PDB file of all heavy atoms in Angstrom:
ATOM      1  N   MET A   1      48.126   4.687   7.360  1.00  0.00           N
ATOM      2  CA  MET A   1      47.357   4.429   6.243  1.00  0.00           C
ATOM      3  C   MET A   1      46.287   3.372   6.582  1.00  0.00           C
ATOM      4  O   MET A   1      46.613   2.283   7.074  1.00  0.00           O
ATOM      5  CB  MET A   1      48.148   3.970   5.018  1.00  0.00           C
ATOM      6  CG  MET A   1      47.363   3.782   3.803  1.00  0.00           C
ATOM      7  SD  MET A   1      48.519   3.428   2.479  1.00  0.00           S
ATOM      8  CE  MET A   1      47.376   2.844   1.281  1.00  0.00           C
ATOM      9  N   GLU A   2      45.042   3.655   6.357  1.00  0.00           N
ATOM     10  CA  GLU A   2      43.946   2.698   6.598  1.00  0.00           C
ATOM     11  C   GLU A   2      43.710   1.838   5.422  1.00  0.00           C
ATOM     12  O   GLU A   2      43.838   2.302   4.342  1.00  0.00           O
ATOM     13  CB  GLU A   2      42.634   3.504   6.962  1.00  0.00           C
ATOM     14  CG  GLU A   2      42.767   4.329   8.164  1.00  0.00           C
ATOM     15  CD  GLU A   2      41.490   5.054   8.542  1.00  0.00           C
ATOM     16  OE1 GLU A   2      40.427   4.510   8.099  1.00  0.00           O
ATOM     17  OE2 GLU A   2      41.536   6.116   9.125  1.00  0.00           O
ATOM     18  N   THR A   3      43.476   0.592   5.728  1.00  0.00           N
ATOM     19  CA  THR A   3      43.098  -0.293   4.583  1.00  0.00           C
ATOM     20  C   THR A   3      41.641  -0.572   4.648  1.00  0.00           C
ATOM     21  O   THR A   3      40.961  -0.622   5.683  1.00  0.00           O
ATOM     22  CB  THR A   3      43.891  -1.670   4.673  1.00  0.00           C
ATOM     23  OG1 THR A   3      43.575  -2.282   5.980  1.00  0.00           O
ATOM     24  CG2 THR A   3      45.401  -1.420   4.597  1.00  0.00           C
ATOM     25  N   VAL A   4      41.078  -0.864   3.549  1.00  0.00           N
ATOM     26  CA  VAL A   4      39.559  -1.208   3.409  1.00  0.00           C
ATOM     27  C   VAL A   4      39.456  -2.699   3.407  1.00  0.00           C
ATOM     28  O   VAL A   4      40.098  -3.481   2.731  1.00  0.00           O
ATOM     29  CB  VAL A   4      39.022  -0.679   2.061  1.00  0.00           C
ATOM     30  CG1 VAL A   4      37.645  -0.992   1.895  1.00  0.00           C
ATOM     31  CG2 VAL A   4      39.217   0.813   2.088  1.00  0.00           C
ATOM     32  N   LYS A   5      38.574  -3.249   4.271  1.00  0.00           N
ATOM     33  CA  LYS A   5      38.323  -4.651   4.320  1.00  0.00           C
ATOM     34  C   LYS A   5      37.149  -4.972   3.462  1.00  0.00           C
ATOM     35  O   LYS A   5      36.034  -4.406   3.609  1.00  0.00           O
ATOM     36  CB  LYS A   5      37.894  -5.047   5.726  1.00  0.00           C
ATOM     37  CG  LYS A   5      38.985  -4.755   6.809  1.00  0.00           C
ATOM     38  CD  LYS A   5      40.161  -5.703   6.559  1.00  0.00           C
ATOM     39  CE  LYS A   5      41.209  -5.504   7.749  1.00  0.00           C
ATOM     40  NZ  LYS A   5      42.404  -6.159   7.512  1.00  0.00           N
ATOM     41  N   LEU A   6      37.333  -5.847   2.440  1.00  0.00           N
ATOM     42  CA  LEU A   6      36.203  -6.229   1.503  1.00  0.00           C
ATOM     43  C   LEU A   6      35.487  -7.414   2.089  1.00  0.00           C
ATOM     44  O   LEU A   6      36.083  -8.327   2.633  1.00  0.00           O
ATOM     45  CB  LEU A   6      36.924  -6.530   0.195  1.00  0.00           C
ATOM     46  CG  LEU A   6      37.630  -5.498  -0.544  1.00  0.00           C
ATOM     47  CD1 LEU A   6      38.290  -6.035  -1.845  1.00  0.00           C
ATOM     48  CD2 LEU A   6      36.707  -4.354  -0.908  1.00  0.00           C
ATOM     49  N   SER A   7      34.294  -7.449   1.778  1.00  0.00           N
ATOM     50  CA  SER A   7      33.402  -8.565   2.175  1.00  0.00           C
ATOM     51  C   SER A   7      33.670  -9.695   1.168  1.00  0.00           C
ATOM     52  O   SER A   7      34.316  -9.512   0.142  1.00  0.00           O
ATOM     53  CB  SER A   7      31.925  -8.229   2.204  1.00  0.00           C
ATOM     54  OG  SER A   7      31.515  -8.019   0.890  1.00  0.00           O
ATOM     55  N   GLU A   8      33.179 -10.837   1.508  1.00  0.00           N
ATOM     56  CA  GLU A   8      33.430 -12.037   0.551  1.00  0.00           C
ATOM     57  C   GLU A   8      32.710 -11.817  -0.791  1.00  0.00           C
ATOM     58  O   GLU A   8      33.184 -12.228  -1.776  1.00  0.00           O
ATOM     59  CB  GLU A   8      32.948 -13.350   1.277  1.00  0.00           C
ATOM     60  CG  GLU A   8      33.796 -13.874   2.340  1.00  0.00           C
ATOM     61  CD  GLU A   8      35.190 -14.113   1.915  1.00  0.00           C
ATOM     62  OE1 GLU A   8      35.297 -14.784   0.759  1.00  0.00           O
ATOM     63  OE2 GLU A   8      36.204 -13.782   2.558  1.00  0.00           O
ATOM     64  N   THR A   9      31.501 -11.228  -0.649  1.00  0.00           N
ATOM     65  CA  THR A   9      30.815 -10.922  -1.975  1.00  0.00           C
ATOM     66  C   THR A   9      31.610  -9.898  -2.759  1.00  0.00           C
ATOM     67  O   THR A   9      31.658 -10.172  -4.065  1.00  0.00           O
ATOM     68  CB  THR A   9      29.446 -10.256  -1.625  1.00  0.00           C
ATOM     69  OG1 THR A   9      28.641 -11.161  -0.632  1.00  0.00           O
ATOM     70  CG2 THR A   9      28.569 -10.036  -2.874  1.00  0.00           C
ATOM     71  N   GLN A  10      32.208  -8.939  -2.193  1.00  0.00           N
ATOM     72  CA  GLN A  10      33.019  -7.910  -2.966  1.00  0.00           C
ATOM     73  C   GLN A  10      34.286  -8.719  -3.579  1.00  0.00           C
ATOM     74  O   GLN A  10      34.600  -8.339  -4.755  1.00  0.00           O
ATOM     75  CB  GLN A  10      33.458  -6.801  -2.123  1.00  0.00           C
ATOM     76  CG  GLN A  10      32.278  -5.861  -1.800  1.00  0.00           C
ATOM     77  CD  GLN A  10      32.623  -4.854  -0.712  1.00  0.00           C
ATOM     78  OE1 GLN A  10      33.334  -5.193   0.223  1.00  0.00           O
ATOM     79  NE2 GLN A  10      32.146  -3.646  -0.857  1.00  0.00           N
ATOM     80  N   LYS A  11      34.898  -9.527  -2.800  1.00  0.00           N
ATOM     81  CA  LYS A  11      36.079 -10.286  -3.266  1.00  0.00           C
ATOM     82  C   LYS A  11      35.662 -11.124  -4.525  1.00  0.00           C
ATOM     83  O   LYS A  11      36.450 -11.214  -5.504  1.00  0.00           O
ATOM     84  CB  LYS A  11      36.632 -11.088  -2.130  1.00  0.00           C
ATOM     85  CG  LYS A  11      37.337 -10.340  -1.097  1.00  0.00           C
ATOM     86  CD  LYS A  11      37.979 -11.284  -0.074  1.00  0.00           C
ATOM     87  CE  LYS A  11      38.598 -10.485   1.032  1.00  0.00           C
ATOM     88  NZ  LYS A  11      39.087 -11.445   2.207  1.00  0.00           N
ATOM     89  N   LYS A  12      34.604 -11.855  -4.427  1.00  0.00           N
ATOM     90  CA  LYS A  12      34.110 -12.754  -5.501  1.00  0.00           C
ATOM     91  C   LYS A  12      33.901 -11.905  -6.741  1.00  0.00           C
ATOM     92  O   LYS A  12      34.158 -12.290  -7.816  1.00  0.00           O
ATOM     93  CB  LYS A  12      32.883 -13.512  -5.113  1.00  0.00           C
ATOM     94  CG  LYS A  12      33.256 -14.616  -4.141  1.00  0.00           C
ATOM     95  CD  LYS A  12      32.034 -15.457  -3.711  1.00  0.00           C
ATOM     96  CE  LYS A  12      32.353 -16.533  -2.736  1.00  0.00           C
ATOM     97  NZ  LYS A  12      31.189 -17.319  -2.376  1.00  0.00           N
ATOM     98  N   SER A  13      33.237 -10.749  -6.477  1.00  0.00           N
ATOM     99  CA  SER A  13      32.829  -9.892  -7.592  1.00  0.00           C
ATOM    100  C   SER A  13      34.049  -9.340  -8.256  1.00  0.00           C
ATOM    101  O   SER A  13      34.249  -9.322  -9.563  1.00  0.00           O
ATOM    102  CB  SER A  13      32.001  -8.708  -7.181  1.00  0.00           C
ATOM    103  OG  SER A  13      31.672  -7.835  -8.131  1.00  0.00           O
ATOM    104  N   ARG A  14      35.079  -8.866  -7.459  1.00  0.00           N
ATOM    105  CA  ARG A  14      36.295  -8.414  -8.026  1.00  0.00           C
ATOM    106  C   ARG A  14      37.079  -9.542  -8.816  1.00  0.00           C
ATOM    107  O   ARG A  14      37.567  -9.328  -9.937  1.00  0.00           O
ATOM    108  CB  ARG A  14      37.224  -7.869  -6.918  1.00  0.00           C
ATOM    109  CG  ARG A  14      38.557  -7.444  -7.416  1.00  0.00           C
ATOM    110  CD  ARG A  14      39.347  -6.853  -6.274  1.00  0.00           C
ATOM    111  NE  ARG A  14      38.926  -5.546  -5.932  1.00  0.00           N
ATOM    112  CZ  ARG A  14      39.479  -4.802  -4.941  1.00  0.00           C
ATOM    113  NH1 ARG A  14      40.510  -5.233  -4.358  1.00  0.00           N
ATOM    114  NH2 ARG A  14      39.055  -3.630  -4.666  1.00  0.00           N
ATOM    115  N   ARG A  15      37.073 -10.732  -8.156  1.00  0.00           N
ATOM    116  CA  ARG A  15      37.761 -11.896  -8.950  1.00  0.00           C
ATOM    117  C   ARG A  15      37.080 -12.122 -10.252  1.00  0.00           C
ATOM    118  O   ARG A  15      37.729 -12.383 -11.249  1.00  0.00           O
ATOM    119  CB  ARG A  15      37.762 -13.068  -7.987  1.00  0.00           C
ATOM    120  CG  ARG A  15      38.398 -14.227  -8.586  1.00  0.00           C
ATOM    121  CD  ARG A  15      38.560 -15.394  -7.615  1.00  0.00           C
ATOM    122  NE  ARG A  15      38.974 -16.695  -8.212  1.00  0.00           N
ATOM    123  CZ  ARG A  15      40.163 -16.901  -8.700  1.00  0.00           C
ATOM    124  NH1 ARG A  15      41.060 -15.967  -8.655  1.00  0.00           N
ATOM    125  NH2 ARG A  15      40.439 -18.123  -9.265  1.00  0.00           N
ATOM    126  N   GLY A  16      35.736 -12.048 -10.279  1.00  0.00           N
ATOM    127  CA  GLY A  16      35.017 -12.325 -11.526  1.00  0.00           C
ATOM    128  C   GLY A  16      35.308 -11.275 -12.519  1.00  0.00           C
ATOM    129  O   GLY A  16      35.553 -11.525 -13.763  1.00  0.00           O
ATOM    130  N   ARG A  17      35.406 -10.008 -12.199  1.00  0.00           N
ATOM    131  CA  ARG A  17      35.734  -8.938 -13.046  1.00  0.00           C
ATOM    132  C   ARG A  17      37.177  -9.122 -13.609  1.00  0.00           C
ATOM    133  O   ARG A  17      37.452  -9.000 -14.829  1.00  0.00           O
ATOM    134  CB  ARG A  17      35.654  -7.576 -12.476  1.00  0.00           C
ATOM    135  CG  ARG A  17      34.211  -7.028 -12.343  1.00  0.00           C
ATOM    136  CD  ARG A  17      34.128  -5.615 -12.044  1.00  0.00           C
ATOM    137  NE  ARG A  17      34.873  -5.308 -10.783  1.00  0.00           N
ATOM    138  CZ  ARG A  17      34.378  -5.277  -9.618  1.00  0.00           C
ATOM    139  NH1 ARG A  17      33.086  -5.604  -9.387  1.00  0.00           N
ATOM    140  NH2 ARG A  17      35.113  -4.972  -8.578  1.00  0.00           N
ATOM    141  N   ASN A  18      38.076  -9.507 -12.736  1.00  0.00           N
ATOM    142  CA  ASN A  18      39.520  -9.683 -13.164  1.00  0.00           C
ATOM    143  C   ASN A  18      39.617 -10.816 -14.108  1.00  0.00           C
ATOM    144  O   ASN A  18      40.368 -10.775 -15.058  1.00  0.00           O
ATOM    145  CB  ASN A  18      40.313 -10.062 -11.943  1.00  0.00           C
ATOM    146  CG  ASN A  18      40.636  -8.821 -11.059  1.00  0.00           C
ATOM    147  OD1 ASN A  18      40.400  -7.662 -11.546  1.00  0.00           O
ATOM    148  ND2 ASN A  18      41.089  -8.963  -9.910  1.00  0.00           N
ATOM    149  N   ILE A  19      38.838 -11.956 -13.885  1.00  0.00           N
ATOM    150  CA  ILE A  19      38.894 -13.083 -14.782  1.00  0.00           C
ATOM    151  C   ILE A  19      38.448 -12.656 -16.236  1.00  0.00           C
ATOM    152  O   ILE A  19      38.931 -12.972 -17.231  1.00  0.00           O
ATOM    153  CB  ILE A  19      38.239 -14.251 -14.232  1.00  0.00           C
ATOM    154  CG1 ILE A  19      38.977 -14.836 -13.017  1.00  0.00           C
ATOM    155  CG2 ILE A  19      37.894 -15.297 -15.309  1.00  0.00           C
ATOM    156  CD1 ILE A  19      38.245 -15.864 -12.324  1.00  0.00           C
ATOM    157  N   ALA A  20      37.203 -11.917 -16.150  1.00  0.00           N
ATOM    158  CA  ALA A  20      36.625 -11.439 -17.420  1.00  0.00           C
ATOM    159  C   ALA A  20      37.577 -10.513 -18.193  1.00  0.00           C
ATOM    160  O   ALA A  20      37.718 -10.646 -19.432  1.00  0.00           O
ATOM    161  CB  ALA A  20      35.331 -10.782 -17.104  1.00  0.00           C
ATOM    162  N   LEU A  21      38.221  -9.655 -17.459  1.00  0.00           N
ATOM    163  CA  LEU A  21      39.102  -8.776 -18.065  1.00  0.00           C
ATOM    164  C   LEU A  21      40.302  -9.486 -18.749  1.00  0.00           C
ATOM    165  O   LEU A  21      40.769  -9.204 -19.809  1.00  0.00           O
ATOM    166  CB  LEU A  21      39.645  -7.699 -17.102  1.00  0.00           C
ATOM    167  CG  LEU A  21      40.519  -6.576 -17.559  1.00  0.00           C
ATOM    168  CD1 LEU A  21      39.914  -5.852 -18.748  1.00  0.00           C
ATOM    169  CD2 LEU A  21      40.980  -5.677 -16.514  1.00  0.00           C
ATOM    170  N   GLY A  22      40.847 -10.427 -17.958  1.00  0.00           N
ATOM    171  CA  GLY A  22      41.953 -11.332 -18.438  1.00  0.00           C
ATOM    172  C   GLY A  22      41.595 -12.051 -19.728  1.00  0.00           C
ATOM    173  O   GLY A  22      42.325 -12.148 -20.705  1.00  0.00           O
ATOM    174  N   LEU A  23      40.219 -12.565 -19.809  1.00  0.00           N
ATOM    175  CA  LEU A  23      39.848 -13.331 -20.886  1.00  0.00           C
ATOM    176  C   LEU A  23      39.699 -12.408 -22.193  1.00  0.00           C
ATOM    177  O   LEU A  23      40.025 -12.780 -23.267  1.00  0.00           O
ATOM    178  CB  LEU A  23      38.531 -13.953 -20.630  1.00  0.00           C
ATOM    179  CG  LEU A  23      38.563 -15.221 -19.755  1.00  0.00           C
ATOM    180  CD1 LEU A  23      37.283 -15.738 -19.342  1.00  0.00           C
ATOM    181  CD2 LEU A  23      39.433 -16.296 -20.382  1.00  0.00           C
ATOM    182  N   VAL A  24      39.215 -11.193 -21.957  1.00  0.00           N
ATOM    183  CA  VAL A  24      39.065 -10.176 -22.947  1.00  0.00           C
ATOM    184  C   VAL A  24      40.402  -9.795 -23.588  1.00  0.00           C
ATOM    185  O   VAL A  24      40.537  -9.754 -24.822  1.00  0.00           O
ATOM    186  CB  VAL A  24      38.288  -8.924 -22.533  1.00  0.00           C
ATOM    187  CG1 VAL A  24      38.363  -7.801 -23.560  1.00  0.00           C
ATOM    188  CG2 VAL A  24      36.773  -9.264 -22.275  1.00  0.00           C
ATOM    189  N   LEU A  25      41.373  -9.598 -22.676  1.00  0.00           N
ATOM    190  CA  LEU A  25      42.706  -9.181 -23.166  1.00  0.00           C
ATOM    191  C   LEU A  25      43.361 -10.298 -23.896  1.00  0.00           C
ATOM    192  O   LEU A  25      43.961 -10.178 -25.012  1.00  0.00           O
ATOM    193  CB  LEU A  25      43.573  -8.915 -22.015  1.00  0.00           C
ATOM    194  CG  LEU A  25      43.312  -7.525 -21.285  1.00  0.00           C
ATOM    195  CD1 LEU A  25      44.082  -7.274 -20.056  1.00  0.00           C
ATOM    196  CD2 LEU A  25      43.528  -6.337 -22.254  1.00  0.00           C
ATOM    197  N   ALA A  26      43.203 -11.639 -23.483  1.00  0.00           N
ATOM    198  CA  ALA A  26      43.660 -12.682 -24.101  1.00  0.00           C
ATOM    199  C   ALA A  26      43.064 -12.929 -25.528  1.00  0.00           C
ATOM    200  O   ALA A  26      43.733 -13.265 -26.571  1.00  0.00           O
ATOM    201  CB  ALA A  26      43.520 -13.971 -23.354  1.00  0.00           C
ATOM    202  N   GLY A  27      41.785 -12.622 -25.588  1.00  0.00           N
ATOM    203  CA  GLY A  27      41.040 -12.710 -26.853  1.00  0.00           C
ATOM    204  C   GLY A  27      41.588 -11.608 -27.889  1.00  0.00           C
ATOM    205  O   GLY A  27      41.653 -11.869 -29.130  1.00  0.00           O
ATOM    206  N   LEU A  28      41.844 -10.443 -27.396  1.00  0.00           N
ATOM    207  CA  LEU A  28      42.306  -9.398 -28.214  1.00  0.00           C
ATOM    208  C   LEU A  28      43.703  -9.729 -28.745  1.00  0.00           C
ATOM    209  O   LEU A  28      43.985  -9.582 -29.935  1.00  0.00           O
ATOM    210  CB  LEU A  28      42.331  -8.061 -27.538  1.00  0.00           C
ATOM    211  CG  LEU A  28      40.978  -7.394 -27.370  1.00  0.00           C
ATOM    212  CD1 LEU A  28      41.140  -6.142 -26.460  1.00  0.00           C
ATOM    213  CD2 LEU A  28      40.414  -6.916 -28.714  1.00  0.00           C
ATOM    214  N   VAL A  29      44.532 -10.307 -27.931  1.00  0.00           N
ATOM    215  CA  VAL A  29      45.906 -10.689 -28.362  1.00  0.00           C
ATOM    216  C   VAL A  29      45.829 -11.750 -29.379  1.00  0.00           C
ATOM    217  O   VAL A  29      46.447 -11.687 -30.438  1.00  0.00           O
ATOM    218  CB  VAL A  29      46.806 -11.141 -27.085  1.00  0.00           C
ATOM    219  CG1 VAL A  29      47.973 -11.908 -27.583  1.00  0.00           C
ATOM    220  CG2 VAL A  29      47.043 -10.035 -26.195  1.00  0.00           C
ATOM    221  N   GLY A  30      44.939 -12.648 -29.172  1.00  0.00           N
ATOM    222  CA  GLY A  30      44.741 -13.765 -30.224  1.00  0.00           C
ATOM    223  C   GLY A  30      44.177 -13.202 -31.510  1.00  0.00           C
ATOM    224  O   GLY A  30      44.638 -13.603 -32.626  1.00  0.00           O
ATOM    225  N   LEU A  31      43.283 -12.247 -31.504  1.00  0.00           N
ATOM    226  CA  LEU A  31      42.721 -11.664 -32.597  1.00  0.00           C
ATOM    227  C   LEU A  31      43.810 -10.908 -33.461  1.00  0.00           C
ATOM    228  O   LEU A  31      43.923 -11.064 -34.674  1.00  0.00           O
ATOM    229  CB  LEU A  31      41.549 -10.717 -32.243  1.00  0.00           C
ATOM    230  CG  LEU A  31      40.923  -9.926 -33.436  1.00  0.00           C
ATOM    231  CD1 LEU A  31      40.177 -10.982 -34.260  1.00  0.00           C
ATOM    232  CD2 LEU A  31      39.913  -8.853 -32.889  1.00  0.00           C
ATOM    233  N   PHE A  32      44.548 -10.090 -32.719  1.00  0.00           N
ATOM    234  CA  PHE A  32      45.674  -9.359 -33.386  1.00  0.00           C
ATOM    235  C   PHE A  32      46.664 -10.354 -34.029  1.00  0.00           C
ATOM    236  O   PHE A  32      47.200 -10.075 -35.112  1.00  0.00           O
ATOM    237  CB  PHE A  32      46.356  -8.400 -32.371  1.00  0.00           C
ATOM    238  CG  PHE A  32      45.454  -7.268 -32.016  1.00  0.00           C
ATOM    239  CD1 PHE A  32      45.590  -6.753 -30.678  1.00  0.00           C
ATOM    240  CD2 PHE A  32      44.631  -6.708 -32.903  1.00  0.00           C
ATOM    241  CE1 PHE A  32      44.750  -5.773 -30.384  1.00  0.00           C
ATOM    242  CE2 PHE A  32      43.864  -5.645 -32.497  1.00  0.00           C
ATOM    243  CZ  PHE A  32      43.857  -5.005 -31.183  1.00  0.00           C
ATOM    244  N   TYR A  33      46.990 -11.419 -33.356  1.00  0.00           N
ATOM    245  CA  TYR A  33      47.904 -12.441 -33.821  1.00  0.00           C
ATOM    246  C   TYR A  33      47.284 -13.004 -35.074  1.00  0.00           C
ATOM    247  O   TYR A  33      48.099 -13.140 -36.124  1.00  0.00           O
ATOM    248  CB  TYR A  33      48.146 -13.477 -32.825  1.00  0.00           C
ATOM    249  CG  TYR A  33      49.106 -14.625 -33.156  1.00  0.00           C
ATOM    250  CD1 TYR A  33      50.463 -14.365 -33.345  1.00  0.00           C
ATOM    251  CD2 TYR A  33      48.613 -15.878 -33.464  1.00  0.00           C
ATOM    252  CE1 TYR A  33      51.267 -15.312 -33.719  1.00  0.00           C
ATOM    253  CE2 TYR A  33      49.526 -16.816 -33.893  1.00  0.00           C
ATOM    254  CZ  TYR A  33      50.807 -16.584 -33.977  1.00  0.00           C
ATOM    255  OH  TYR A  33      51.666 -17.574 -34.436  1.00  0.00           O
ATOM    256  N   VAL A  34      46.080 -13.437 -35.154  1.00  0.00           N
ATOM    257  CA  VAL A  34      45.606 -14.056 -36.353  1.00  0.00           C
ATOM    258  C   VAL A  34      45.473 -13.028 -37.526  1.00  0.00           C
ATOM    259  O   VAL A  34      45.833 -13.282 -38.654  1.00  0.00           O
ATOM    260  CB  VAL A  34      44.168 -14.506 -35.946  1.00  0.00           C
ATOM    261  CG1 VAL A  34      43.432 -14.973 -37.288  1.00  0.00           C
ATOM    262  CG2 VAL A  34      44.189 -15.720 -35.136  1.00  0.00           C
ATOM    263  N   VAL A  35      45.057 -11.733 -37.185  1.00  0.00           N
ATOM    264  CA  VAL A  35      45.026 -10.739 -38.253  1.00  0.00           C
ATOM    265  C   VAL A  35      46.387 -10.525 -38.857  1.00  0.00           C
ATOM    266  O   VAL A  35      46.526 -10.352 -40.022  1.00  0.00           O
ATOM    267  CB  VAL A  35      44.429  -9.408 -37.715  1.00  0.00           C
ATOM    268  CG1 VAL A  35      44.561  -8.189 -38.658  1.00  0.00           C
ATOM    269  CG2 VAL A  35      42.819  -9.665 -37.369  1.00  0.00           C
ATOM    270  N   THR A  36      47.441 -10.442 -37.938  1.00  0.00           N
ATOM    271  CA  THR A  36      48.810 -10.234 -38.447  1.00  0.00           C
ATOM    272  C   THR A  36      49.320 -11.369 -39.287  1.00  0.00           C
ATOM    273  O   THR A  36      49.816 -11.191 -40.443  1.00  0.00           O
ATOM    274  CB  THR A  36      49.764 -10.050 -37.212  1.00  0.00           C
ATOM    275  OG1 THR A  36      49.396  -9.014 -36.483  1.00  0.00           O
ATOM    276  CG2 THR A  36      51.112  -9.922 -37.700  1.00  0.00           C
ATOM    277  N   LEU A  37      48.994 -12.561 -38.938  1.00  0.00           N
ATOM    278  CA  LEU A  37      49.307 -13.771 -39.755  1.00  0.00           C
ATOM    279  C   LEU A  37      48.662 -13.719 -41.174  1.00  0.00           C
ATOM    280  O   LEU A  37      49.285 -14.032 -42.140  1.00  0.00           O
ATOM    281  CB  LEU A  37      48.930 -15.035 -39.086  1.00  0.00           C
ATOM    282  CG  LEU A  37      49.805 -15.551 -37.922  1.00  0.00           C
ATOM    283  CD1 LEU A  37      49.263 -16.834 -37.366  1.00  0.00           C
ATOM    284  CD2 LEU A  37      51.221 -15.817 -38.428  1.00  0.00           C
ATOM    285  N   ILE A  38      47.412 -13.333 -41.126  1.00  0.00           N
ATOM    286  CA  ILE A  38      46.576 -13.227 -42.482  1.00  0.00           C
ATOM    287  C   ILE A  38      47.212 -12.169 -43.315  1.00  0.00           C
ATOM    288  O   ILE A  38      47.400 -12.344 -44.504  1.00  0.00           O
ATOM    289  CB  ILE A  38      45.132 -12.963 -42.169  1.00  0.00           C
ATOM    290  CG1 ILE A  38      44.522 -14.226 -41.448  1.00  0.00           C
ATOM    291  CG2 ILE A  38      44.497 -12.535 -43.438  1.00  0.00           C
ATOM    292  CD1 ILE A  38      43.029 -14.028 -40.987  1.00  0.00           C
ATOM    293  N   LYS A  39      47.510 -11.028 -42.730  1.00  0.00           N
ATOM    294  CA  LYS A  39      48.042  -9.860 -43.497  1.00  0.00           C
ATOM    295  C   LYS A  39      49.415 -10.245 -44.070  1.00  0.00           C
ATOM    296  O   LYS A  39      49.706 -10.130 -45.295  1.00  0.00           O
ATOM    297  CB  LYS A  39      48.214  -8.623 -42.657  1.00  0.00           C
ATOM    298  CG  LYS A  39      46.961  -7.783 -42.523  1.00  0.00           C
ATOM    299  CD  LYS A  39      47.208  -6.529 -41.857  1.00  0.00           C
ATOM    300  CE  LYS A  39      45.993  -5.716 -41.975  1.00  0.00           C
ATOM    301  NZ  LYS A  39      46.199  -4.305 -41.507  1.00  0.00           N
ATOM    302  N   PHE A  40      50.373 -10.768 -43.251  1.00  0.00           N
ATOM    303  CA  PHE A  40      51.718 -11.087 -43.758  1.00  0.00           C
ATOM    304  C   PHE A  40      51.620 -12.305 -44.566  1.00  0.00           C
ATOM    305  O   PHE A  40      52.368 -12.443 -45.619  1.00  0.00           O
ATOM    306  CB  PHE A  40      52.652 -11.286 -42.552  1.00  0.00           C
ATOM    307  CG  PHE A  40      53.142  -9.975 -41.940  1.00  0.00           C
ATOM    308  CD1 PHE A  40      52.880  -9.744 -40.529  1.00  0.00           C
ATOM    309  CD2 PHE A  40      53.680  -8.942 -42.693  1.00  0.00           C
ATOM    310  CE1 PHE A  40      53.370  -8.543 -39.939  1.00  0.00           C
ATOM    311  CE2 PHE A  40      54.048  -7.783 -42.204  1.00  0.00           C
ATOM    312  CZ  PHE A  40      53.898  -7.562 -40.871  1.00  0.00           C
ATOM    313  N   GLY A  41      50.893 -13.227 -44.294  1.00  0.00           N
ATOM    314  CA  GLY A  41      50.701 -14.536 -45.031  1.00  0.00           C
ATOM    315  C   GLY A  41      50.190 -14.187 -46.442  1.00  0.00           C
ATOM    316  O   GLY A  41      50.621 -14.767 -47.450  1.00  0.00           O
ATOM    317  N   GLY A  42      49.172 -13.333 -46.617  1.00  0.00           N
ATOM    318  CA  GLY A  42      48.639 -12.939 -47.860  1.00  0.00           C
ATOM    319  C   GLY A  42      49.592 -12.238 -48.703  1.00  0.00           C
ATOM    320  O   GLY A  42      49.642 -12.352 -49.969  1.00  0.00           O
ATOM    321  N   GLY A  43      50.448 -11.296 -48.038  1.00  0.00           N
ATOM    322  CA  GLY A  43      51.388 -10.532 -48.823  1.00  0.00           C
ATOM    323  C   GLY A  43      52.492 -11.338 -49.344  1.00  0.00           C
ATOM    324  O   GLY A  43      53.039 -11.118 -50.388  1.00  0.00           O
ATOM    325  N   MET A  44      52.975 -12.477 -48.687  1.00  0.00           N
ATOM    326  CA  MET A  44      53.974 -13.373 -49.014  1.00  0.00           C
ATOM    327  C   MET A  44      53.546 -14.279 -50.189  1.00  0.00           C
ATOM    328  O   MET A  44      54.441 -14.678 -50.926  1.00  0.00           O
ATOM    329  CB  MET A  44      54.576 -14.005 -47.837  1.00  0.00           C
ATOM    330  CG  MET A  44      55.300 -13.249 -46.888  1.00  0.00           C
ATOM    331  SD  MET A  44      55.992 -14.227 -45.674  1.00  0.00           S
ATOM    332  CE  MET A  44      57.568 -13.340 -45.441  1.00  0.00           C
ATOM    333  N   ALA A  45      52.301 -14.633 -50.147  1.00  0.00           N
ATOM    334  CA  ALA A  45      51.843 -15.559 -51.234  1.00  0.00           C
ATOM    335  C   ALA A  45      51.817 -14.951 -52.630  1.00  0.00           C
ATOM    336  O   ALA A  45      51.846 -15.667 -53.570  1.00  0.00           O
ATOM    337  CB  ALA A  45      50.426 -16.085 -50.826  1.00  0.00           C
ATOM    338  N   ASN A  46      51.699 -13.691 -52.693  1.00  0.00           N
ATOM    339  CA  ASN A  46      51.568 -13.001 -54.026  1.00  0.00           C
ATOM    340  C   ASN A  46      52.903 -12.867 -54.607  1.00  0.00           C
ATOM    341  O   ASN A  46      53.914 -12.488 -54.404  1.00  0.00           O
ATOM    342  CB  ASN A  46      50.860 -11.690 -53.923  1.00  0.00           C
ATOM    343  CG  ASN A  46      49.358 -11.859 -53.575  1.00  0.00           C
ATOM    344  OD1 ASN A  46      48.830 -12.905 -53.869  1.00  0.00           O
ATOM    345  ND2 ASN A  46      48.809 -10.910 -52.976  1.00  0.00           N
TER     346      ASN A  46
END
């Protein structure tokens, strides 16, 4: 099986994309958490 050698520019680009994707996923998790707290918190207050 042959492996592909990435240049330094490609490695930096891939790392940047991975970091951006991780931040987006973390943001979505946080958003869902806040929305869940608001929904359940509002239901229990009534």
